[in-house]
C-alpha positions in Angstrom: 10.2 140.7 35.2 12.4 141.1 38.2 14.0 138.0 39.6 15.4 137.1 43.0 17.9 134.3 42.8 17.9 132.6 46.2 20.3 129.7 47.1 19.3 127.4 49.9 15.8 128.4 49.0 14.2 125.4 50.8 16.1 126.1 54.0 14.9 128.2 56.9 16.2 131.6 55.7 16.0 130.9 52.0 12.3 129.9 52.2 11.5 132.9 54.4 13.2 135.2 52.0 11.5 133.6 49.0 8.1 134.2 50.5 8.8 137.8 51.5 10.4 138.8 48.2 7.6 137.1 46.2 5.0 138.9 48.3 6.6 142.1 47.2 6.4 141.3 43.5 9.6 139.5 42.5 9.7 136.2 40.7 11.8 133.7 42.7 14.4 131.3 41.2 15.3 129.0 44.1 18.5 126.9 44.0 18.5 124.0 46.5 19.7 120.4 46.0 18.7 119.3 49.6 22.3 118.7 50.7 21.0 119.2 54.2 19.7 115.6 54.1 23.2 114.5 53.2 24.7 116.5 56.1 22.2 115.6 58.8 20.0 112.7 57.6 16.5 112.3 56.2 14.9 114.0 59.2 16.6 117.3 58.2 15.6 117.1 54.6 14.3 120.4 53.0 12.1 118.5 50.5 8.9 119.2 52.4 9.8 122.9 52.4 10.5 122.8 48.7 7.1 121.2 48.1 5.4 124.0 50.1 7.2 126.7 48.2 6.2 125.2 44.8 2.6 124.8 45.9 2.1 128.1 47.8 4.5 130.8 46.2 3.3 132.3 42.9 6.2 132.8 40.5 8.5 130.3 42.3 10.8 128.2 40.1 13.0 125.5 41.7 16.4 124.5 40.4 17.9 121.4 42.1 21.5 122.5 41.3 24.7 122.3 43.3 26.4 125.8 43.8 29.8 124.1 43.3 28.8 123.3 39.7 30.1 126.4 38.0 28.8 125.5 34.5 25.3 124.9 35.7 25.3 128.1 37.8 26.7 130.1 34.9 24.0 128.8 32.5 21.3 129.8 35.1 22.6 133.3 35.5 22.9 133.7 31.7 19.3 132.6 31.3 18.0 135.4 33.5 20.7 138.0 32.9 19.7 141.6 33.6 16.3 140.5 35.0 18.2 139.4 38.1 17.4 142.1 40.7 19.0 140.5 43.7 21.0 137.4 44.7 20.4 136.1 48.2 22.9 133.4 49.2 21.8 131.3 52.1 23.1 127.9 51.0 25.8 126.4 53.2 27.3 123.6 55.2 26.4 125.0 58.6 27.9 122.7 61.3 31.2 122.9 63.2 31.2 119.2 63.9 30.2 118.1 60.4 32.9 120.2 58.8 35.6 118.1 60.5 34.2 114.9 58.9 34.6 116.2 55.4 36.7 119.3 55.2 36.8 119.4 51.4 33.1 119.2 51.1 32.6 121.9 53.8 35.1 124.3 52.1 34.0 123.8 48.5 30.3 124.4 49.5 30.9 127.4 51.7 33.9 129.1 49.9 34.0 127.9 46.3 30.2 127.9 46.0 30.2 131.5 47.2 32.9 132.4 44.7 30.9 130.8 41.8 27.9 132.9 42.7 29.8 136.1 43.1 31.5 135.7 39.8 28.3 134.8 38.0 26.6 137.9 39.5 29.6 140.1 38.5 29.4 138.9 34.9 25.7 138.6 34.3 24.0 141.0 36.8 26.5 143.4 38.3 23.9 145.9 39.5 22.1 143.3 41.5 22.8 143.5 45.3 24.5 140.3 46.6 23.2 139.4 50.1 25.2 136.8 51.9 24.2 134.9 55.1 27.5 134.8 56.9 27.9 133.8 60.6 29.2 135.0 63.9 31.6 132.0 63.8 33.9 134.2 61.6 35.0 135.6 65.0 36.1 132.2 66.1 36.3 131.7 69.9 37.5 135.3 70.5 34.2 136.0 72.3 35.3 133.5 74.9 38.0 135.8 76.1 35.4 138.4 77.3 35.2 139.0 81.0 32.3 136.7 81.9 30.4 136.4 85.1 28.7 133.2 86.2 25.1 133.7 87.2 22.6 131.0 88.4 21.3 130.2 84.9 23.7 131.8 82.5 27.1 133.4 81.8 26.9 137.2 81.4 29.5 139.7 80.3 30.7 142.0 83.1 28.4 145.0 83.5 31.2 147.5 83.1 32.1 146.1 79.7 31.2 148.0 76.5 29.3 144.9 75.2 27.0 144.6 78.2 24.3 147.0 77.0 24.1 146.2 73.3 26.2 143.1 72.6 29.1 142.4 70.3 29.7 144.7 67.4 31.6 144.4 64.1 34.9 145.8 65.5 35.8 142.4 67.1 38.8 140.9 65.4 38.5 137.7 63.3 42.3 137.0 63.7 44.4 134.9 66.1 41.5 132.7 67.2 40.2 129.1 66.9 37.6 129.2 64.2 36.8 125.5 63.5 37.0 124.3 59.9 33.4 125.6 59.4 34.4 129.0 60.7 37.4 129.1 58.4 35.3 128.3 55.3 32.8 130.9 56.2 35.5 133.5 56.8 36.8 132.8 53.3 33.3 133.3 51.8 32.7 136.4 54.0 35.9 138.1 52.9 35.3 137.2 49.2 31.9 138.9 49.4 33.5 142.0 50.9 36.2 142.2 48.3 33.9 141.7 45.3 32.2 144.9 46.6 35.4 146.8 46.9 37.2 145.6 43.8 34.3 145.5 41.4 31.9 148.1 42.8 29.2 145.7 43.6 26.5 146.1 46.3 27.5 143.3 48.6 26.7 142.6 52.3 27.6 140.0 54.9 25.0 139.4 57.6 26.9 137.7 60.4 24.1 136.0 62.2 23.8 134.4 65.6 21.2 131.7 66.1 18.8 131.9 63.1 15.6 130.1 63.9 11.9 129.8 63.5 9.0 127.3 63.2 10.1 126.1 59.7 13.6 125.1 60.9 14.5 121.4 60.3 16.6 121.2 63.4 19.3 118.5 63.8 21.7 117.7 66.6 24.6 119.2 64.7 22.8 122.3 63.6 19.7 124.2 64.7 20.0 124.3 68.4 16.6 125.8 69.4 14.5 123.8 66.9 16.2 120.6 67.8 15.9 121.2 71.5 12.2 121.8 71.2 11.9 118.7 68.9 13.5 116.6 71.6 11.2 118.1 74.3 8.0 117.4 72.3 9.0 113.9 71.2 10.4 113.1 74.7 13.8 112.3 73.3 17.2 112.6 75.1 19.2 115.8 74.5 22.8 116.5 75.3 24.2 119.8 76.5 27.9 120.3 75.6 30.0 122.1 78.1 30.0 125.5 79.9 27.6 124.1 82.6 24.7 124.6 80.2 24.9 128.3 80.9 26.1 129.3 77.4 24.1 132.2 76.0 22.8 132.6 72.4 20.7 135.3 70.9 17.9 134.1 68.6 16.6 135.9 65.5 13.4 134.8 63.8 13.8 133.9 60.1 11.2 136.7 59.2 13.2 139.4 61.0 16.4 138.4 59.1 14.6 138.1 55.7 13.1 141.6 56.4 16.7 142.9 57.0 17.5 141.5 53.5 14.5 143.4 52.1 15.7 146.7 53.6 19.2 146.2 52.2 17.7 145.4 48.8 15.7 148.5 48.7 18.7 150.7 49.7 21.8 148.7 48.9 25.3 149.7 50.0 28.8 148.5 49.1 30.9 145.9 51.0 28.9 146.1 54.2 29.2 143.8 57.2 26.5 143.6 59.9 26.3 141.6 63.0 22.6 140.5 63.2 20.7 138.6 65.8 18.2 138.7 68.6 20.4 141.0 70.6 19.3 141.9 74.1 15.7 141.7 72.8 15.8 137.9 72.2 18.3 135.6 73.9 18.6 132.6 76.2 21.0 130.2 77.9 20.7 126.5 77.4 19.4 126.0 81.0 16.8 128.7 80.5 15.7 127.2 77.1 15.3 123.8 78.7 13.2 125.3 81.5 11.0 127.0 78.9 10.6 123.7 77.0 9.6 122.0 80.3 6.9 124.7 80.9 5.6 124.3 77.4 5.4 120.5 77.4 4.4 120.2 81.1 7.1 117.6 81.8 10.8 117.4 82.6 13.2 117.1 79.6 15.4 114.0 79.3 18.7 115.8 79.0 22.3 115.0 80.0 25.4 117.0 80.4 28.8 116.5 78.7 31.8 118.4 80.0 33.3 118.5 76.5 32.3 121.6 74.6 32.2 121.8 70.9 35.3 123.2 69.2 35.0 126.9 68.5 31.7 127.2 70.4 30.8 130.4 72.0 30.2 130.8 75.8 28.3 134.0 75.4 27.0 135.7 72.2 24.6 138.6 71.9 24.7 140.6 68.7 24.9 144.3 68.5 22.4 145.3 65.7 23.1 149.0 66.0 25.1 149.4 62.8 22.4 147.9 60.7 19.7 149.8 62.6 21.6 153.1 62.0 21.7 152.5 58.3 18.1 151.2 58.2 16.2 152.8 61.0 12.8 151.5 59.9 13.9 147.9 60.5 13.2 146.5 64.0 13.1 143.1 65.6 9.6 141.9 66.0 10.0 138.4 67.5 11.2 137.9 71.1 12.5 134.6 72.4 9.2 133.6 74.1 7.2 134.1 70.9 9.8 132.2 68.8 9.9 129.2 71.0 6.1 129.1 71.3 5.8 129.1 67.5 8.4 126.3 67.2 6.6 124.3 69.9 3.2 124.7 68.3 4.5 123.7 64.9 6.3 120.6 66.2 3.3 119.5 68.3 1.1 119.6 65.1 3.8 117.8 63.1 4.9 115.1 65.7 1.8 114.7 67.9 -1.0 115.6 65.5 -2.6 117.8 68.2 
């Protein structure tokens, strides 16, 4: 028996990884206590996703544990021991704004929880690759210092800049920048993952994602921009755009493409790696462009308003450079472009909310 331990298993990325790794023959132990409903309300609960996993995924075992509870996590890792083939850590408090409400909760979930998992992996399954879903927010607002050009529907980096063709690579500094409290807690976790690889010889990796999305995302106003935007469009609910004239740019990576990157790393693990990962030039949009797409899909104008106040630490322009990962894993490619992603989200929400 080979076991994949997946935290946040009922969330967007965790559930996608559970399905992919199960389909490739691993038993799945999913850790998820539905803290997303505590963070963002009942509408963001992962309970329906958990029920689908338990119903549809053969070899799936659910554990409703808190990753901050070291005793429980230790007992779980001892139970499976050397059978643990990989640890995929996707659980997190994921919102800038929410982190400021409860900084202690944010930090203990994101940093202390990650430390617990790393230490349990080191003691019980040191050969198992440790895959961590980090974030591009570890760079703080440094991307906002890039030379940006205002176009009719988006901000764009200047054409003579090295990032224009491929996006932002891993050489960008994480120092001397405004991170937000969420960004700081994720930096702490990110660095811990790297150091466990270096100090203890473990196969660890940080995937610094941009906007992670897909049709199974329980989008909320404070997290899950694209899913929440489409939800508002389908339900004809008001939506607020925060700052930057609505021209801020995000790349969007489908949950399958990210889970598939995890699979490639698992098959050929490396030590203390860091990868920017996202939709890149292949899949990206501005807020204004995404709203226009929603209006085409629904056939009616969106009810949205504009607030001059941007979110703290928010990026004006982010497009990931995936080249480092693709160099190490040349058989991995993005398969979902923005149009396909948003159509999938729209179709799923129409079925859920409208019953069409």
